[in-house]
C-alpha positions, 0 to 999 in steps of 0.5 A: 525645206528651204528653196534656194535659186542658186547654190554657191560652192567655195573651195576651202582646200588649204591652197585656196584658204591660203589665198583668202577663201574664208574672206571670200565666204564672209564677204559673200555672206555679208553682201547677200545680207546687204542685198536681201538675198540670203534666203535665195542664195546658199553659200557652202564650203566644199573641197577642191573644185579645180586645181586651186592654182588660180584660187580662191575658186567658186562654183555657182549652180545651177548655171555651173559657172566656175569663178576663180581669182576673186578677192573679198573686195570683188564680191559686191560687184560679183553679187550685183552682176551675177545674182541681181542682174543675171550676168556672168562676170567674165573676168572671173570666169575660169578660162578653159584650157584645151589640153592635148594629151600627146602620150595617151589620148582617147581610146583607140580601136582594139584598146582595152584599158584596165591599168590606164583606165583612170589616167587623164580621167581623174585628178591624181593629186586628189584622193577623193577623185580616186574614191569616186571611181571605186578607189580603195573599194578592193582594199575594203573588200579584202580586209573586210571579208577575205583571208590572205590565202583567199586573196592569193588564190584570187590573184593566182586564178586571174592569171596575172603575171609580173609585168616587169618582163619576166612574167612570173605569176604574181599570185605564186610569188605572193604565196612564196613570200607568205610561206616564209616564216620570218619577219618583218616582210617587205613589199617593193614596187619596181618603178625604175623604168629604164627602157629607152622610149618606155613611159608606161609606168611613169604615166600610171604613177603620175596619173593614177598613183592610188591604184598602185598604192592600193595594189601594194596594200592588198599585196601586203595583207596577202603576204604578211608584209608590214612595210614597203618601198616604191623605188622610183628613178629621179628622172621622174620628178612629177611621179615622185611628187605625185606619189608622196602626196598620194601616200600622205593622203592615203595615211590621212584617210586611214588606208596606210599606217597602223590599224588600217580601216579599223583592223589590226593590219599595219602597213606603210610605204615610202618612196625611195628615189634611185639615181637612174641606173638601168641595172637597178631595174634588176630586182637584186640590184634594186634592193641593194640600192634601197639599202643604200648600197651600190646598185649591183645584182647578186646571184640567186638563190636566195631569192628575194621572197626568202631573203630580200630587203634587209635580208628579210622576205620581200615581194617585188612587182612592178607598177603595172602589176600592182595597178591591176590588182584592185580591178582583179579583186573588184571584178573577180579573177574570172573577169580578168582571165577572160582577156588574153590567151591561155597562158597570158591573161589580162591586158598589157600596156605598151609605149609604141614608138619608131616609124608609126603614124600614131606613136604613144601609150596603148593598152591592149588585151594579151593575144592581140597580134603585132599586126593589129597593134602596128596597123590598127592601133598605131595607125600603120607605118608613117609616110606610106613606107614599108614595114621592116621590123619591130623591136619588142622587150626594150634594149634586151628584146629582139627584132621580129620581122613581117613573118611574125606580124600575126604572132599572138602577143603572149610571153611564150610566143614572143620568147619562141620567136626570139624576142621577149615581152619586156616591160612594154617598149615597142619600136617599129622600123620601116624599110629605111632602117639599117639593122646592123646600126639598130643592133649597134644602137641597142648594144651601145645603150646596154654596154653603157648601162652595164654595172661592170660587176661580172666580166662577161657583161663588162668586157663582152658587151664592149667587144660586141659593140666594137665589132658592130661599130667596125662593121658600120664604119665599113671596116668589117673583115671576113670572120667578124660575123662568126666572131660576133655570133659566138661572142653573143652566145658566150655573154648571154650564157655567162653573165650574172643578171638579166642585163648581160644575159639579154644584151645580145638579143638584138644582135642575135635576132638581127643576125637571124633575120637580116644576116644579109645586111651584115654580110653586105656591110662586111664583104661588099662595104655597102649599107643596103638601107643607106644609113651608115655614113662611112658606107654611103655617098651623096651624088648630085643628079642631072636634074640639078638646076644650079640654084646653089642652095646646096653649096651655100648650106654645105658646112665643109664647102664640098659642093662646087659648080656655076649658077644654072649648071649641075653641081658636083660633090667632092667625095674627099671633103664630104662628111655625109651629113645629108644637109644638101639632100635636105635643102634641095628643092628639086630632089636632085641629090641622091644617096648611094651605097 
């Protein structure tokens, strides 16, 4: 066998070819012949080396030097410098870019990554990267040696529950779709992630799209589906682009289309882009949107497993649910079920935000406590402040307090505490948060996102929002709290879909745990957290040095006073913007309520 002192790998992916990769290869061969190096240097064509954006790309071993951006004319100089003189040509060397991942970052204490295992680790645009980490091995195992019933049994045994919020057992849902004697059947992936601050699904689609696709193909094999849709919101353009590229590559490798892996199993997928309506996260509204109709929910039954897309049996799970499936098949149901609690197995991704020191995306085993998430994984409350509440379950979840911090994280425990798992949004609030204002914020969101189809949601959420705004404005009247509570119960009981049924949760949970703050707003015209503008006032204290900075920055000229003398704020002019407090270098401005 010939021995070469150097091996030169030249990328011949389409993007590098378009930039002259073959010209570089030819020039390299010619120059090696000219220099008498052909027996010492081997030139090979290979698939993608880097991102191809700076191509043509070349990797030289054993040094491991990565060259980019050279042309055929540069090759004689490169051969002379690198292979004759032994000097690395710095002007062609790839510049290593330090990329800080502010969303995900390194593995944190107590994190276990199953769904996020590949995000940031592989190139999502290259199927070969996914194959290198056992990608599509689970599909091969399923098609090569398992019946559809065995697949459903394995997923059922794993205890995997739908990660979209409701927590319905995934294996059971697959079994229901399979049992229906009708065709064709469809698989749907709900990628319409709409909770404020939540981005778990987007990150999986952008960083590891093939895990979702593989999970859907396995689900299609189990349920008997022949076509599927990934419903992704238009606000995720990179996810849509990544998905479409991944689907093309999966077809080229025989994982999608007709006769998958040489069998008679046919299945294909399509990305449907939604317009970003929050209500389309509800499965019947989502399917209506897929079919080109207005995204509105409909009463159930019939359930989608019986009558879904195009009136045919349809299985609907979200991104995270499908991304779990390949690992369950590969590692076994017992492995997955070994994580979590008795009724909530596996791991869960969360987008942690709010007043924590280390916000971002995390994945933790079920059963971990809220205290561990907030203080061990997310670094605790920032700026040394005190914990006040945590909102789980997104805008339709509830606010939990310090007494719930040691609650094990599972579907039932959160529900019993007055909240919900949701898709994974988790907002932490410190002592400076006004719970009436928080309830108003979430109601403002859900009211704006109501599709308007049913009266309780369309009108009821509007009336709830008006009452909350009235309290925050200092105009609440005796009886408003009771009226608010009654209205919330009626809206939750009579609304058509989960949006209206869950919209009152933030109000009801804050009423349950922070009723004294509502009473302070209504009866004392006071905001204990000093957040609601109409209920606060700014005062300049005796420590004022008369530097006049606050007066110069006041947008409405409400501050007066002589230089080196204490200044005064005219409360009739002040708009409570807080700029005076922000610019004061002597902490002489206080907020009162």
